[in-house]
N, CA and C of each residue as an Amber inpcrd file, in Angstrom:
protein
   312
 -72.5060000 -37.5240000 -13.6420000 -71.2060000 -38.3960000 -12.6680000
 -70.6770000 -37.5670000 -11.9860000 -71.1980000 -36.4420000 -11.5480000
 -70.2240000 -35.8590000 -10.3800000 -70.3360000 -36.9320000  -9.1910000
 -71.7030000 -37.6120000  -8.6770000 -71.5610000 -38.1020000  -7.4650000
 -70.6150000 -39.5090000  -7.3980000 -70.7030000 -40.2880000  -8.8180000
 -69.8190000 -41.4450000  -8.6550000 -68.2800000 -40.9790000  -8.5540000
 -67.9050000 -39.9000000  -9.3900000 -66.5010000 -39.4450000  -9.2860000
 -66.2210000 -38.9160000  -7.9740000 -66.9350000 -38.6720000  -7.3060000
 -66.4700000 -37.7930000  -5.7770000 -66.5190000 -38.9570000  -4.9690000
 -67.5960000 -40.0720000  -5.3830000 -67.1730000 -41.4980000  -4.3150000
 -66.1660000 -41.8360000  -4.6760000 -65.4310000 -41.8930000  -5.5220000
 -64.2240000 -42.4630000  -5.8920000 -62.9920000 -41.5820000  -5.4210000
 -63.2660000 -40.1810000  -5.1930000 -62.3650000 -39.5960000  -4.8020000
 -61.7540000 -38.5790000  -5.5970000 -62.4680000 -38.3980000  -6.9050000
 -62.0890000 -37.5780000  -8.2320000 -62.6130000 -36.9290000  -8.4570000
 -62.2790000 -35.5340000  -9.5820000 -63.2700000 -35.0020000 -10.2160000
 -63.5530000 -35.8320000 -11.3300000 -64.3740000 -34.9240000 -12.0410000
 -65.3320000 -35.7980000 -13.3320000 -64.2290000 -35.8470000 -14.3490000
 -63.3390000 -34.8970000 -14.4690000 -62.5510000 -34.6540000 -15.5600000
 -61.1860000 -35.8570000 -15.1670000 -60.5980000 -35.9780000 -14.0270000
 -60.0590000 -37.0340000 -14.0470000 -60.4260000 -38.5480000 -14.1800000
 -62.0140000 -38.5590000 -13.5600000 -62.8120000 -39.9170000 -14.0340000
 -62.5850000 -40.3540000 -15.3000000 -62.7740000 -39.1550000 -16.4270000
 -62.6780000 -39.5450000 -18.0270000 -61.1970000 -39.9630000 -17.8870000
 -60.4180000 -39.4410000 -17.6400000 -58.8260000 -39.9100000 -17.9380000
 -59.0560000 -41.3650000 -17.0010000 -59.0800000 -41.6070000 -15.7950000
 -59.2440000 -43.1630000 -15.4010000 -59.7300000 -43.9640000 -16.4640000
 -60.9570000 -43.6350000 -16.9040000 -61.7570000 -44.5260000 -17.9040000
 -61.0760000 -44.7830000 -19.6570000 -60.3260000 -43.2880000 -19.7490000
 -59.2430000 -43.3630000 -21.0880000 -58.3370000 -44.5840000 -20.7560000
 -57.6970000 -44.5330000 -19.9990000 -56.5390000 -45.4840000 -19.4860000
 -57.0400000 -46.9700000 -18.9730000 -58.1950000 -46.8570000 -18.7690000
 -58.3610000 -48.3210000 -18.8640000 -58.6450000 -49.0970000 -20.2080000
 -59.2130000 -48.2390000 -21.3220000 -58.9370000 -48.4780000 -22.5940000
 -57.8730000 -48.4290000 -23.1720000 -56.9500000 -47.8570000 -23.0520000
 -55.7460000 -47.1900000 -23.9050000 -54.5350000 -47.4930000 -23.4280000
 -54.4480000 -47.4550000 -21.9480000 -53.3150000 -47.3230000 -21.1220000
 -52.4830000 -48.9650000 -21.6230000 -51.2850000 -48.4090000 -21.3120000
 -50.4550000 -47.3080000 -20.9630000 -50.3960000 -46.3710000 -22.0060000
 -50.2810000 -45.3890000 -21.8930000 -50.1740000 -44.2150000 -23.1830000
 -49.3690000 -43.1640000 -22.5570000 -48.6680000 -42.3190000 -23.4910000
 -48.0310000 -41.0210000 -23.5460000 -48.7470000 -39.8980000 -23.0360000
 -48.4590000 -39.0000000 -22.2170000 -49.1240000 -38.0070000 -21.5640000
 -49.8510000 -36.9870000 -22.6670000 -49.1030000 -37.2970000 -23.9180000
 -49.1850000 -36.3020000 -24.9500000 -50.7310000 -36.7710000 -25.6960000
 -50.9760000 -38.0890000 -25.4350000 -52.3130000 -38.7130000 -26.1490000
 -53.1120000 -38.3110000 -25.0540000 -53.2000000 -37.7960000 -23.8160000
 -54.1310000 -37.1180000 -23.1650000 -54.3210000 -35.4340000 -23.3050000
 -53.3480000 -35.1500000 -23.8370000 -53.4820000 -33.7530000 -24.3050000
 -54.3810000 -33.6370000 -25.3600000 -53.5680000 -34.8040000 -26.5750000
 -54.7430000 -34.4120000 -27.6430000 -55.9730000 -35.2470000 -27.4310000
 -56.3710000 -35.8390000 -26.8820000 -57.7830000 -36.8200000 -26.6700000
 -58.6260000 -35.5360000 -26.0400000 -58.1600000 -35.1160000 -25.0010000
 -59.3340000 -34.0720000 -23.8170000 -59.1900000 -32.6560000 -24.3420000
 -57.8310000 -32.2680000 -25.0030000 -58.0430000 -31.0610000 -24.8540000
 -57.4210000 -29.5430000 -24.1430000 -56.7960000 -30.4200000 -22.7760000
 -56.8360000 -29.2630000 -21.8620000 -55.5260000 -28.5710000 -21.7620000
 -55.3230000 -28.1410000 -21.0930000 -53.7780000 -27.3660000 -21.3650000
 -52.8890000 -28.2600000 -20.2450000 -51.8520000 -28.1010000 -20.9690000
 -50.6780000 -28.9670000 -20.4040000 -50.7070000 -28.9270000 -18.7140000
 -50.4690000 -27.8080000 -18.2250000 -50.4260000 -27.6360000 -16.8870000
 -51.7640000 -28.3430000 -16.2450000 -52.9030000 -28.2270000 -16.8070000
 -54.3880000 -28.9050000 -16.3090000 -53.8030000 -30.5280000 -16.1130000
 -53.3200000 -31.0010000 -17.2460000 -53.4580000 -32.3850000 -17.1540000
 -52.3460000 -32.6730000 -16.5790000 -51.3970000 -32.1430000 -15.8900000
 -50.1730000 -32.3320000 -14.9670000 -50.7150000 -32.3340000 -13.7610000
 -51.6000000 -31.5090000 -13.3060000 -51.9900000 -31.4830000 -12.0570000
 -52.9890000 -32.3750000 -11.7920000 -53.7250000 -33.0330000 -12.6570000
 -54.9730000 -33.8610000 -12.7080000 -54.1640000 -35.0290000 -12.2560000
 -52.8500000 -35.2270000 -13.1390000 -52.1190000 -36.6470000 -13.1330000
 -51.6550000 -36.5280000 -11.7890000 -50.9730000 -35.4800000 -11.4840000
 -50.4770000 -35.5590000  -9.7550000 -51.4460000 -35.7820000  -8.9180000
 -52.6710000 -35.5710000  -8.9990000 -53.7610000 -35.9630000  -8.0910000
 -53.9390000 -37.0690000  -8.2220000 -53.8900000 -37.6930000  -9.4650000
 -54.4030000 -39.1610000  -9.2280000 -53.0950000 -40.2800000  -9.0640000
 -51.6620000 -39.6110000  -9.4410000 -51.0300000 -40.3420000  -8.5760000
 -50.8090000 -40.4650000  -7.2800000 -50.5990000 -39.1550000  -6.8740000
 -50.9990000 -39.1840000  -5.4620000 -52.3770000 -40.3810000  -4.9230000
 -53.6310000 -40.4440000  -5.3340000 -54.5160000 -41.2280000  -4.7210000
 -53.8990000 -42.6890000  -5.2170000 -52.8830000 -42.9210000  -5.5580000
 -52.7170000 -44.4470000  -6.1420000 -53.1220000 -44.7560000  -7.3480000
 -54.1470000 -44.4070000  -8.2080000 -54.6400000 -44.6140000  -9.0540000
 -53.7150000 -44.7380000 -10.6320000 -52.6960000 -43.8680000 -10.6500000
 -51.9320000 -44.0480000 -12.1650000 -50.2730000 -44.0740000 -11.7160000
 -49.7680000 -44.3350000 -12.7250000 -48.2890000 -44.7040000 -12.7540000
 -48.0950000 -43.6810000 -13.7100000 -46.8230000 -43.0000000 -13.7140000
 -46.0570000 -42.5210000 -14.2170000 -44.6830000 -43.0830000 -14.4800000
 -44.3640000 -43.4400000 -15.6350000 -43.0210000 -44.2330000 -16.2220000
 -42.1840000 -43.7050000 -17.2070000 -40.9880000 -43.1450000 -17.4520000
 -40.3250000 -42.8210000 -18.4410000 -40.5090000 -43.9620000 -19.5540000
 -40.5930000 -44.0010000 -20.4290000 -40.7110000 -44.4770000 -21.9650000
 -39.5430000 -45.3020000 -22.2460000 -39.2010000 -46.4180000 -22.2960000
 -38.2730000 -46.9330000 -22.6140000 -37.2240000 -46.6950000 -23.5210000
 -38.0180000 -46.0070000 -24.7140000 -37.6270000 -45.7330000 -25.9120000
 -37.0010000 -44.4980000 -25.8100000 -37.8070000 -43.6820000 -25.2800000
 -37.4830000 -42.2360000 -24.9440000 -37.8470000 -41.5150000 -23.7820000
 -36.8510000 -41.1690000 -23.2820000 -36.8220000 -41.0660000 -21.8120000
 -37.7940000 -39.7960000 -21.5830000 -37.9640000 -38.9900000 -22.8580000
 -38.7190000 -37.6630000 -22.5020000 -40.0770000 -37.6300000 -22.8300000
 -40.7910000 -38.7930000 -23.3940000 -41.5450000 -39.5050000 -22.8970000
 -42.0810000 -40.0790000 -21.6280000 -43.2160000 -39.3220000 -21.0400000
 -43.8410000 -40.3700000 -20.0660000 -45.0420000 -41.0460000 -20.0250000
 -45.1250000 -42.3740000 -19.5060000 -46.3930000 -43.3120000 -20.2140000
 -46.8090000 -42.9550000 -18.6530000 -48.2280000 -43.2800000 -19.0020000
 -49.2840000 -43.4330000 -18.0590000 -49.9770000 -44.4360000 -17.8830000
 -49.8560000 -45.1500000 -16.7130000 -50.4850000 -46.4300000 -16.7480000
 -51.6110000 -46.3710000 -15.2120000 -52.6400000 -47.2890000 -15.2270000
 -53.5890000 -47.3480000 -14.2650000 -52.7020000 -48.6270000 -13.3220000
 -53.2490000 -48.2800000 -11.8790000 -53.0390000 -49.0490000 -10.7800000
 -53.9790000 -50.1460000 -10.8750000 -53.9190000 -51.0440000  -9.8540000
 -54.8130000 -52.1690000  -9.6610000 -56.0000000 -51.2160000  -9.2760000
 -55.8090000 -50.3470000  -8.2510000 -57.1940000 -49.5940000  -7.6800000
 -57.3680000 -48.5510000  -8.7510000 -56.6690000 -48.1220000  -9.5330000
 -57.1480000 -47.0300000 -10.3830000 -58.1830000 -47.8680000 -11.8780000
 -57.7940000 -49.1890000 -11.8530000 -58.4120000 -49.9600000 -13.0580000
 -60.0300000 -50.2160000 -12.3640000 -59.7540000 -50.8750000 -10.8860000
 -61.0250000 -50.9500000  -9.9130000 -61.6450000 -50.0490000 -10.0130000
 -61.0660000 -48.5280000  -9.4940000 -61.7870000 -47.2900000  -9.6350000
 -62.7200000 -47.0120000 -11.0760000 -61.5090000 -47.1930000 -12.3540000
 -62.4860000 -46.8130000 -13.7760000 -63.5120000 -47.9950000 -13.8250000
 -63.6330000 -48.9280000 -13.2480000 -64.7550000 -49.8490000 -13.5410000
 -65.9070000 -49.7240000 -13.1680000 -65.7430000 -48.9990000 -11.7980000
 -66.7340000 -48.7020000 -11.1950000 -67.4240000 -47.4910000 -11.4980000
 -66.7460000 -46.4860000 -12.2160000 -67.1670000 -45.1470000 -13.0120000
 -67.8880000 -45.8730000 -13.9700000 -67.3700000 -46.5250000 -14.6870000
 -67.9380000 -47.1990000 -16.3160000 -69.5360000 -47.7600000 -15.8620000
 -68.9820000 -48.7710000 -14.6630000 -70.4940000 -48.8990000 -14.7510000
 -71.6560000 -48.2160000 -14.2050000 -71.2230000 -47.4300000 -13.5130000
 -72.1520000 -46.0510000 -13.1920000 -72.6090000 -45.3920000 -14.4210000
 -71.6860000 -45.2380000 -15.3380000 -72.0090000 -44.6580000 -16.4740000
 -72.9670000 -45.4850000 -17.1190000 -72.6620000 -46.8320000 -17.1910000
 -73.8850000 -47.7730000 -18.0160000 -74.9360000 -47.8710000 -17.5590000
 -75.1270000 -47.3830000 -15.9720000 -76.5330000 -47.6730000 -15.1670000
 -77.2420000 -46.5700000 -15.8810000 -76.5200000 -45.0230000 -15.6240000
 -77.1330000 -44.0600000 -15.9130000 -77.7600000 -44.0740000 -17.3590000
 -76.9900000 -44.3570000 -18.4060000 -77.1390000 -44.6230000 -19.5570000
 -78.7250000 -45.4220000 -19.8950000 -78.4630000 -46.5650000 -19.3540000
 -79.8550000 -47.6350000 -18.8930000 -80.8630000 -46.8980000 -18.6680000
 -81.1260000 -46.3010000 -17.4890000 -82.1200000 -45.5050000 -16.7020000
 -82.7950000 -44.5760000 -18.0920000 -81.8980000 -43.6870000 -18.8150000
 -82.0720000 -42.8950000 -19.9980000 -82.7910000 -43.8000000 -21.0840000
 -82.1780000 -44.9230000 -21.4280000 -82.9270000 -45.7070000 -22.5880000
 -84.4820000 -46.1420000 -22.3770000 -84.5750000 -46.4130000 -20.8070000
 -85.8750000 -46.8590000 -20.5240000 -86.9860000 -46.1770000 -20.3990000
 -86.4990000 -44.7470000 -20.4260000 -87.5540000 -43.5240000 -20.4380000
 -87.6610000 -42.6840000 -21.7500000 -87.1040000 -43.2620000 -22.6960000
 -87.1220000 -42.3260000 -23.9160000 -87.6160000 -43.5510000 -24.8860000
 -88.2280000 -43.0920000 -25.7700000 -88.5330000 -44.3380000 -27.3150000
 -87.3880000 -44.0740000 -27.9500000 -87.2510000 -45.6550000 -28.5580000
 -85.7980000 -45.4790000 -29.3380000 -85.6290000 -44.7650000 -30.6090000
 -87.0540000 -44.3650000 -31.1000000 -86.6570000 -43.3700000 -32.5430000
 -85.9480000 -41.9640000 -31.5270000 -85.9290000 -41.6500000 -30.3430000
 -85.3040000 -40.6210000 -29.8100000 -83.9280000 -40.5680000 -29.6200000
 -83.6200000 -41.8230000 -29.7020000 -82.0380000 -42.0250000 -29.2180000
 -80.9890000 -41.8950000 -30.5410000 -81.5840000 -41.4650000 -31.6670000
 -80.9080000 -41.4600000 -32.9680000 -79.7320000 -40.0110000 -32.6750000
């Protein structure tokens, strides 16, 4: 997935975040820490890059201003959709080359 991520201008780990937000956004930063297991500083750096590229937004939660919610912008959603399509095509190519019994 390095090439499709590079085409979007993101690193593979950032591509995973985009895909996650496409399914579960908006979500708190803490959810990304729990799901991906990265250090907080690593997630902060990735989110800063995604915000700078215009793929995500960070907004304080209305319930608790200490909680920051992440969501995709329109462009971020389109990038996530393209990355998911690339992954689906990659998986389809693998399925076409192996026997169904080998996919267990």
